[in-house]
N, C-alpha and C positions, 0 to 999 in steps of 0.2 A: 505492500498498498503504499501510494506516494506520502512522505510527513507534505502537511497545508502550511504554508506559512500564513500564521496568524495576522500577521501586524499588516498585510494588504484588505483585510475586513476589520473596522472598529464596531460598527453595527449593519443591522438588517432593516430595511422595509419591505411593512406588509402590504399585499395588496387587497387585506381583506375582502369579506364576502361582496360587494360590491364595489365599483368603484363611481356609482353614480351619488353624487352630491345629494342631490334631493331625498335620499333613501338615508341617508346616517342616520338625521335625527329621529325620524320614526322607528330605525333599526332600534338605535340606543334605547328609547321608551322601551320597545319589545323586551329586548334583552336584557333591561335592566328589573323590567317583570318578573323573569323568569327567574333572574338571579336572588331575588328578593321574596319570591315564593319557595327557592330553594333552601334559602339559609334560612327560614321561618321552620319551614316543614321539617327540615334536616334537623334543624338545631332545637325547636321542639321533641322529636322524637328522641334525640338525645336525653333532652331532660326528662321526659316522661319515664323512660328504663330506669334513669340513674332512680327516680325518687319514690318508686313503688314498688316495695317490696314482692309482688304477686310477679312481677315481669323480671325477676334475677334468675332466668334461667338461661341453658346454652343460645337456643334458638334468640332469646332479643338479647343475649349478648354479641353474638354475631351481628345482628341486625343493626344493634349501636354501633358497631365498629364499621358497617357500611352506610352508616347515614354520615360517620365522622368522615370518611373515605370520601364520599359522594359532595361531601359540603366541603371537603379541602381540593379536590378534583377540580369543582367548577369554581372554586376560587380562581388558582389558578390560570384557568382558561379565562373568566370574565372580568378580571381586573385590567388584563390588556387590554381585552376586546373594547370594553365600554372607553376607556380613555380614546381610544384611536378613534372611535366615531365620531367623536367632537374634538381631535386634533388632525391640523391640515397635514401634519408629516406623522405618518404613522410608524414609526420606528422603535428598535428595539434594541438596545446595546449587545456584544457578541457575547459578553458575560452572561445577562440577562436573559438569551436566547438559551443559552446552554442548561440556566438552573432552572427555566420552563421548561425545556424538554425533558431534562432530567426527572423533574417532581409528576410531570404526567405520564409517563410512560409507569412510573412505579407506582402512582396511585391506580394506574386503570391496571396496570397487574394485580393490584390488593385486591381489585373490585371481582376481576375474573376469578381469582382463587378463593375468596371469601364466598362468591355465590355458589362455587363447588364445595365449600365446605358446611354450608347452607342446606347444601343438596344429600352430602352423607348426613347431617345430621337429622333430616328427615327420615332418609332410610333408616336410621339405627332407631329413631323414636316407634316407626310403624313397623319394620318387618321384624325387632328385636326390641321389644317392649319393656322385658323385664331386665335386659343388661343396659339398660340406657343411660341411667346412673352412672354405673360404673364406666361405659365405655367413655361417656360425654361428660368425665369429670371437669371438672373447676379448673384443674393444672390442665389436662388434656386439651382444653378449650383455649385457655392460654399460649400453649404451645402451637395451637392452630391456627391462631392470629399471628404470632411472633413469624411463625413460619410465612407467613402469607406477606408479613412487611419483609421479611430478610430478602425472601426470592423478588419481589419489587426492586429491593435498591441495588440489587444485585445486578438483576436483568437491564436496570436503566445505567449505571453506572457503564458497562460495557456498550450500550449503545453509546452514550453520550462519548465515551472514549473514543469508538470507531469513527463516529459520526466528525467531531470538531478538531480529528485529526486530518481532515480532507481539505484542500484547498478552495476556497471563493474567491479566484479574482474576475471572473469573468462578470459577475454581476453580484448586487447584495440584495435584491428583491426575492423575496421568499412570498410564490402564489398561493398565501392560505392567509388564515386571521389567528396563526399562534404557530409557534415553533414545532413543526412535528419530522418525523424522520421522510418519509416519504419524496415533500417540496424540497429538505435542505437535500436530498441525494441528487434532486432534477436540477437542484440550483449549483453544485457542484463540477469543478472543472479536472477532479482528479478520476482516476477509473472507481468507478463503487461497486464493482462486482463483489469484493469481500463484504462488505456493507451489506448488501443484498443476500446474501448465502447468511451471514450472522442473524440478519432480519427473519427469515425464512425458518430455520433453526431454532432461535427462540423462542418463535412465533408457536411453531407447532411443539415446542416443551412446554409452555404453559398455556396459551388459549385454546390449544387442542385439545392436551390432556386435561384441564380443566372441562371443557364441554364435554369430554369424554365421560368423565367421571358424574359430572349433573347429566346425563343421557343415561349412563347404567343404573344410577342409583332410581332415577324415575321408572326405569325398566321395572325394577324389582320393587319398588313402591306401589304402582298401578296393578301390576302382580297380585301384591299380597292385596289390596285393596278389591281386587276384582273377590278373591277367594271368601270373603266377607259376606256371610249370609243376609243379614239384612238390609236394608236401602237406608236407613238410620245409620248403622256404621257406617257403612260405606261413604255415607254424605260427610259423617264427621270425622271421617280420617281423611278423606277427601279434601275439605276443605282448612286443613292445617298446613297444606302445602299448596295451595292454588294464586296463593298474592306470590310467593317464591317464585312458581313456575310462570308467572305472567313477566316477572322481571327478569328472567333468565331467557324468555320467548324474547323480550325487548332487547337486551346487550347482548345476546349471541348471535339473533339474526341481524342484527345491523353489522357484526364482527364479519361474519359467513357471507356478507353480500360484498363488501369492502373488498376481501382477501382473496374470494372465491369464484367472481366474477371473472369472464375471458378478457385478455390484455387489452383484447381490439375495444373494447367498450369501455375502456378507462379513460375518466373525465375528471381532472383537475376540481371542475364545479361540482359534479357528483361527493368526491374526495369530501367537497367543503359541508355539503348539506349534510353527508355521513355523519361527521366529525363535530356539525352543530346537534347532531339529536346524541350521539354517546357521549360529547363530553358535558353540555348543557341540559339538555330535554330529560335524558333519562335520570339524571342525578334529580328533578325538579320532580319527574314522575314517582320515583320507587316511596320517598314516605308518603305519598297520596296511595299508591296502592297499596303498602303494608297496612296503612292505618284504614283506609275505607271497607275495608273486608275482613279486618281484624278487631273482631267485641271486646278483646280484653284491651287494648289499648284506644280503643273508643272512651271504656267505660272510665279508663283513669283517667284519659282528657277531661270527659264530664267533668268528674270528681274534683280534678284540680280546676277546672275551670269555675267549678261552685263554690271552692273553698275561698278561690282569689276574689268573688263575686260579693260573698257573704262578709270575707273579713273587711274590706273597703267599706 
């Protein structure tokens, strides 16, 4: 791999979602609303799970970490994006770009791995309920979450080191709204074949393995649920994982669309739209999905609101 000459580029310029000036302020309003809902929704989820003793279970422990991950992931992208909607020059420093890319990769990996861990948690709860408290002990839960963060950090460091060793002497305009690997590889004047191999290999190791874990978990879960004789029993068992299944379909559906579509149909505009969904829209929807179909969370929210209103 060529060793990049870092002195050639001190900052990058984003092309953004659109170059039409009349859309900048309306888009700022839309994405400010999305980010506000994300902060309130995920912040409330973290608070409710922390304060309610009934929600001190492995499932809600993972959900609290997922909400924290969504909050951080969205903030990393939204902060720069919102500022650039109102700025004449949509710039980011070389170092800030590296930091943004590293953090976004880390939290994307953590989210993918947490969804797999949550699927495994539902598998143990439904298929091996008698061993649930032993298998999903507090220590095991902490180890699984710590492992997810460790993998995310290592993966992001590898990608960041490989990407920012490249040379960017031909142009510094990133055809995106944040620092991501594909547009930076497209921008580089170096040979990026090794980067593409590393990107594909690590994506297979993390995203594909997580997806396979989720898929296998739900194959066993559905098979087990169908063996339950009573309709009420089947409904109760399936209702405990429908919200997680919805989040999984959204997250992995977009990931598979992005990486498995034919090269001939690749478009940076399509990439931008898909990126908006998995970096901004999904973190906003997750707390809504997990709360609207969850009676325990809704009961906790109702009681908390009642206490706040009565005390005031």
